[in-house]
C-alpha positions in Angstrom: 7.6 -15.1 -0.8 5.8 -14.7 2.5 2.0 -15.0 2.8 -0.2 -13.2 5.3 -3.8 -14.2 5.6 -5.9 -11.0 6.0 -9.5 -11.1 7.2 -11.8 -8.3 6.0 -15.4 -7.7 6.7 -15.4 -7.4 10.5 -16.5 -4.0 11.6 -16.3 -1.8 14.7 -13.2 -2.1 16.9 -12.5 -5.6 15.7 -12.3 -4.4 12.0 -10.0 -1.6 13.0 -7.8 -3.7 15.1 -7.5 -6.5 12.5 -6.4 -3.9 10.0 -3.9 -2.3 12.5 -2.5 -5.8 13.3 -2.0 -6.5 9.6 -0.2 -3.2 9.0 2.1 -3.8 12.0 3.0 -7.3 10.8 3.8 -6.1 7.3 5.9 -3.2 8.6 7.9 -5.7 10.8 8.6 -7.9 7.8 9.4 -5.1 5.3 11.3 -2.8 7.7 14.5 -2.4 9.5 14.1 -0.4 12.8 15.9 3.0 12.8 14.9 4.2 16.3 11.7 4.7 18.3 8.8 3.8 16.0 10.6 4.7 12.8 11.7 2.1 10.3 13.1 2.0 6.8 12.4 -0.6 4.1 14.7 -3.4 3.2 16.7 -3.8 0.0 14.7 -6.0 -2.4 16.3 -9.1 -3.9 13.2 -11.2 -3.8 10.8 -12.0 -1.0 7.5 -10.4 -2.1 4.8 -10.1 0.6 1.6 -11.8 -0.5 -1.7 -10.7 1.2 -4.2 -13.6 1.0 -7.4 -11.6 1.6 -10.4 -13.6 3.1 -13.9 -12.7 4.2 -15.3 -13.4 7.6 -16.3 -17.0 6.6 -12.7 -17.6 5.5 -13.4 -17.5 1.7 -10.6 -16.1 -0.4 -11.6 -12.9 -2.1 -8.2 -11.7 -3.3 -4.4 -12.0 -3.4 -2.1 -9.0 -3.9 1.7 -8.9 -4.0 3.6 -6.1 -2.2 7.2 -5.2 -2.9 8.9 -5.0 0.5 11.3 -2.2 -0.7 8.9 0.3 -2.3 5.7 -0.9 -0.4 3.9 -0.6 -3.7 1.6 -3.3 -5.0 3.4 -5.2 -7.8 0.5 -7.4 -8.9 -2.4 -9.6 -8.0 -3.8 -13.1 -8.6 -7.2 -14.1 -9.9 -9.5 -17.0 -9.1 -8.3 -18.6 -12.4 -4.7 -18.6 -11.1 -3.7 -15.8 -13.5 -1.1 -13.6 -11.9 -1.0 -10.0 -13.3 1.9 -7.6 -12.9 2.1 -3.9 -13.5 4.3 -3.0 -16.4 6.7 -1.0 -14.2 7.1 -3.7 -11.6 10.6 -4.6 -10.5 12.1 -7.3 -12.8 12.9 -9.5 -9.8 9.3 -9.1 -8.6 8.0 -10.1 -12.0 10.3 -13.2 -12.0 9.0 -14.1 -8.5 5.4 -13.8 -9.5 6.1 -15.9 -12.6 7.6 -18.7 -10.4 4.6 -18.4 -8.1 2.1 -18.7 -10.9 4.0 -21.7 -12.4 4.0 -23.4 -9.0 0.1 -23.3 -8.8 -0.4 -24.3 -12.4 -1.2 -20.8 -13.5 0.3 -18.2 -15.7 1.7 -14.7 -15.6 0.3 -11.8 -17.6 1.0 -8.1 -17.9 -1.8 -5.8 -16.6 -0.9 -3.4 -19.4 -0.9 -0.3 -17.1 1.6 1.3 -14.7 1.2 0.6 -11.0 1.0 4.3 -10.0 -1.5 6.8 -8.8 -1.2 8.9 -11.9 -1.9 5.9 -14.1 -4.9 4.7 -12.1 -6.4 8.1 -11.9 -6.0 8.6 -15.6 -7.7 5.3 -16.4 -10.7 6.3 -14.2 -11.0 9.7 -15.7 -10.8 8.3 -19.3 -13.9 6.3 -18.6 -15.8 9.3 -17.2 -15.3 8.6 -13.5 -13.5 10.1 -10.6 -11.4 8.3 -7.9 -13.3 7.2 -4.8 -12.3 9.2 -1.7 -14.3 7.7 1.1 -14.7 4.0 2.1 -16.2 1.5 4.5 -15.1 -2.0 5.2 -17.1 -3.5 2.4 -15.5 -1.1 -0.2 -12.0 -2.5 0.6 -13.4 -6.1 0.5 -15.1 -5.4 -2.8 -11.9 -3.9 -4.3 -10.0 -7.1 -3.6 -12.9 -9.3 -4.8 -13.2 -7.4 -8.2 -9.5 -8.1 -8.9 -9.8 -11.7 -7.9 -12.9 -12.3 -10.1 -11.6 -10.2 -13.1 -11.5 -11.9 -16.5 -8.9 -10.9 -19.1 -10.3 -8.6 -21.7 -7.7 -7.8 -24.3 -6.5 -4.3 -23.5 -10.1 -3.4 -22.7 -10.9 -0.1 -21.0 -13.3 -1.9 -18.7 -10.5 -4.2 -17.5 -8.2 -1.2 -16.8 -11.0 0.7 -15.1 -11.7 -2.2 -12.7 -8.0 -2.5 -11.9 -7.6 1.2 -11.3 -10.7 1.5 -9.1 -9.6 -1.4 -7.0 -6.0 -0.3 -6.7 -7.0 3.2 -5.5 -8.6 1.5 -2.5 -6.1 -1.2 -1.9 -3.0 1.0 -2.2 -4.5 3.4 0.3 -4.9 0.6 2.7 -1.7 -1.5 2.1 0.8 1.0 0.7 0.2 4.4 2.1 -1.3 2.9 5.3 2.0 1.2 5.9 4.0 4.5 5.5 2.0 7.2 7.1 0.1 7.4 10.4 -2.8 9.6 9.1 -3.4 7.2 6.2 -3.4 4.2 8.6 -5.8 5.9 10.9 -8.2 7.0 8.2 -8.3 3.5 6.7 -8.8 2.1 10.2 -11.8 4.3 10.6 -13.2 3.0 7.3 -12.5 -0.6 8.4 -14.6 0.0 11.5 -17.7 1.2 9.7 -20.6 -1.2 9.1 -22.0 -1.8 5.6 -24.7 0.8 5.9 -23.8 3.4 3.4 -21.7 5.6 5.8 -18.1 6.0 4.7 -14.9 7.5 6.2 -13.0 10.0 4.2 -9.5 8.6 3.3 -8.3 10.9 0.5 -7.8 14.4 1.9 -5.5 17.3 1.1 -3.4 16.2 4.1 -3.0 12.6 3.1 -2.4 13.5 -0.5 0.4 15.9 0.5 2.1 13.0 2.4 1.7 10.6 -0.5 3.2 13.2 -2.9 6.3 13.6 -0.7 7.2 9.9 -0.6 10.1 10.0 -3.0 11.6 13.2 -1.5 11.2 11.9 2.0 13.0 8.7 1.1 16.1 10.7 -0.1 16.0 13.0 3.0 15.6 10.3 5.6 18.2 8.1 4.0 20.7 11.0 3.9 20.3 11.6 7.6 19.9 8.0 8.7 22.8 8.2 11.1 21.3 11.2 13.0 17.9 9.6 13.0 19.4 6.6 14.8 20.7 8.8 17.6 19.2 7.9 21.0 18.0 11.5 21.4 14.7 11.9 19.4 14.9 15.7 19.7 18.3 16.1 18.1 17.9 18.7 15.4 18.6 17.5 11.8 21.0 19.6 9.6 18.0 20.8 7.6 14.3 20.5 8.0 12.0 18.6 5.7 8.9 20.5 4.6 5.9 18.3 3.9 3.8 21.3 2.9 1.2 23.6 4.4 -1.0 20.8 5.7 1.6 18.7 7.5 4.3 21.3 8.1 8.0 21.0 8.6 9.9 18.5 10.7 13.4 18.9 12.0 13.8 16.1 14.6 13.0 12.4 14.7 10.3 12.9 17.2 8.5 15.2 14.8 9.0 12.8 11.9 7.6 9.9 13.9 4.4 11.8 14.4 3.7 11.5 10.6 5.8 8.6 9.3 6.1 5.0 10.4 8.3 3.6 7.6 10.1 5.2 4.7 11.7 3.8 1.6 15.4 3.3 1.9 17.3 5.1 -0.8 19.7 2.7 -2.4 21.9 5.5 -3.7 22.9 6.4 -0.2 
């Protein structure tokens, strides 16, 4: 397991740059370069990426664990050294989180919900809410802090709602922000905003369209990996990839790089 200390709470250009630096660092660790600015994720046989999230006075406000293959959040740690994992987390990741919890005198627990957008949105809607779509720097900090301070209610809807609300924010920043340029830039805008009630829109029809194409993109890019590695970024691929009406089709690596920074390697290829 590799740990990155992430400072949240700075605003303006500092807040945006700190976020961009973090994203670049995680991409370098999780990815294998293909060509140009495009990378694919590594095969996962252990080696979770832990983000140790601090505020501007260096107090820990949260710890989340990222799977370097899928780039999804596998779990998180609380202030009581309880490590929670999502029920669909990779078994190797679960074992790694168990070993980590044991090493700090803590314990591992199941969060009782799936680590997916569909699951999080359902939990929010079941309690009469709607997923947050716009953020500032304090919202991301608060999302990490609520997970860190959470106490274990037995299968309580309030527990699942806090997890879901927090993950909608953190996955936008540290899953989709790793993959896609527009997600990174929109979260960067949010990180730059002071805590004054103004927020930057992160969830848009364009960003949702990219997120929903993640699995299909993985298969497509893995299939044509050899062509994507060609030194000519304008070499036309055997078939285009259609992201949809908001992001359009791509048929060369240069066009793909405009939207995508890192894709999930398809282990079936």
